[in-house]
C-alpha positions in Angstrom: -15.7 -15.3 42.9 -13.6 -12.1 43.1 -12.6 -10.6 39.5 -9.2 -11.8 38.5 -6.6 -9.1 38.1 -5.2 -8.8 34.7 -2.3 -11.0 33.8 1.1 -9.2 33.5 2.5 -8.6 30.2 4.3 -11.7 28.7 7.4 -9.7 28.6 7.3 -8.4 32.1 9.2 -11.8 33.0 12.2 -10.1 31.6 12.4 -8.2 34.9 13.4 -11.4 36.5 16.3 -12.0 33.9 19.7 -10.6 33.7 18.0 -7.7 31.8 16.1 -6.9 34.8 18.4 -4.1 36.1 18.8 -2.5 32.7 14.9 -2.6 32.3 14.5 -1.0 35.6 17.0 1.8 34.9 15.1 2.7 31.8 11.7 2.4 33.4 10.7 -0.4 30.9 8.0 -1.7 33.4 5.4 -3.0 30.6 2.8 -1.0 32.1 1.1 1.0 29.4 0.8 4.7 29.9 -2.7 5.6 30.8 -4.3 7.0 28.5 -2.6 6.1 25.4 -2.4 8.6 22.6 -5.3 8.8 20.2 -5.0 7.7 16.5 -6.1 11.0 15.3 -3.6 12.9 17.4 -0.9 10.3 16.4 -1.5 10.8 12.7 -1.5 14.6 13.2 1.7 14.4 15.0 3.3 12.4 12.5 2.3 14.8 9.7 3.6 17.8 11.7 6.8 15.9 12.6 7.3 15.2 8.7 6.4 18.6 7.7 8.2 20.5 10.4 11.4 18.3 9.9 11.5 18.8 6.1 11.0 22.5 6.6 13.8 22.6 9.1 16.0 20.8 6.8 15.2 23.1 3.8 15.8 26.2 6.0 19.0 24.9 7.4 20.3 23.8 4.0 19.5 27.3 2.5 21.1 28.9 5.5 24.2 26.7 5.2 24.5 27.6 1.6 24.2 31.3 2.3 26.7 31.4 5.2 29.0 28.9 3.7 29.0 29.6 -0.1 31.6 26.9 -0.5 28.8 24.4 0.3 26.4 25.5 -2.6 27.1 22.2 -4.5 27.2 20.1 -1.3 25.2 16.9 -2.4 23.6 16.6 1.1 21.9 19.9 0.8 19.8 18.6 -2.2 16.2 18.1 -1.3 16.1 14.6 -2.9 19.1 13.6 -0.8 18.0 14.7 2.6 14.2 14.3 2.2 14.3 10.6 1.7 16.4 10.0 4.8 14.5 12.4 7.0 11.1 10.8 5.9 12.4 7.3 6.9 13.9 8.5 10.3 10.7 10.4 11.2 8.5 7.7 10.4 10.5 5.2 12.3 10.4 7.6 15.3 6.7 8.2 15.0 6.1 4.3 15.0 8.3 4.1 18.0 6.2 6.5 20.0 3.2 4.2 20.5 5.5 1.3 21.2 7.2 3.2 23.9 3.8 4.2 25.4 3.0 0.6 25.7 6.1 -0.7 27.3 6.6 1.9 30.0 4.5 3.9 32.5 6.9 6.8 31.8 6.9 7.2 28.1 8.2 10.8 27.8 11.1 10.0 30.0 12.3 7.1 27.9 11.3 8.4 24.5 13.6 11.5 25.3 16.6 9.4 26.1 15.9 7.1 23.0 15.7 10.1 20.9 19.1 11.5 22.2 20.7 8.2 21.7 19.5 7.6 18.1 20.4 11.3 17.3 23.9 10.7 18.5 24.3 7.4 16.5 22.8 9.2 13.5 25.7 11.7 13.8 28.1 9.0 13.3 27.7 9.0 9.5 28.4 12.9 9.5 31.6 12.2 11.5 32.5 9.6 8.8 31.9 11.9 5.8 33.9 14.7 7.5 36.9 12.3 8.2 36.6 11.2 4.6 37.1 14.8 3.3 33.9 16.5 3.3 33.8 20.1 4.2 33.5 21.0 7.8 30.9 23.7 7.2 28.7 21.3 5.2 29.0 18.6 7.9 28.3 21.2 10.7 25.0 22.0 8.9 24.2 18.3 8.6 24.7 17.9 12.5 22.2 21.0 12.8 19.7 19.3 10.6 19.8 16.2 12.6 19.3 18.0 15.9 16.5 20.0 14.5 14.8 16.8 13.2 15.0 15.2 16.7 13.6 18.3 18.4 10.9 18.8 15.9 9.8 15.1 16.0 10.1 14.4 19.7 8.1 17.6 20.5 5.4 16.9 17.7 4.8 13.4 19.2 4.7 14.1 23.0 2.8 17.3 22.7 0.3 16.6 19.9 -0.2 12.8 20.9 0.5 12.8 24.5 0.4 9.7 26.5 0.0 9.2 30.3 -1.4 12.7 30.7 -4.4 13.3 33.1 -7.8 12.3 32.1 -9.3 10.5 29.0 -9.2 12.0 25.6 -12.1 14.3 25.6 -13.1 13.8 22.0 -13.4 10.1 22.5 -10.9 9.2 19.8 -9.9 5.7 19.8 -6.6 5.2 21.6 -3.5 3.4 20.1 -3.4 -0.2 21.3 -6.6 0.1 23.2 -9.6 -2.1 23.4 -12.4 -0.5 21.2 -15.0 -1.5 23.6 -13.2 0.2 26.6 -13.1 3.9 27.0 -10.7 5.7 29.4 
């Protein structure tokens, strides 16, 4: 009896639904990238994304206060204010990376577009507070902070915890979502 081919992902049936064209356009084919990022690299990428994003925020807030002295008391430049939102956003993005690597054979392509979309959406509160009377220079620095967080987080994840790159993980670290009894 010939070996049976693996059954398709249960969500693969969505390709036959009205969502099919959208899923096709986004390359959501429910074919996991091979290989998956290792847990070790994913944790390291998460730590780098968090540290790098917080450092970029701190630097941009300091630069903003120096270039625009009128923003020295801007509440959104206080570490406690931006740090909690940065940590939440970066952790969500870092959790999203292994999810994306499991639903598409082109994870970097999709993750980049999701990062751009999420960043644009996260700029809406900046627009809102500007329209409500916050200083334009302060809001401009907040926009720069959002962009820096997106760049740092995206690059940390796709470069430190790559998926779909050539060959198996040389150190043999377990891969996110992989069968522990299966290497490769």
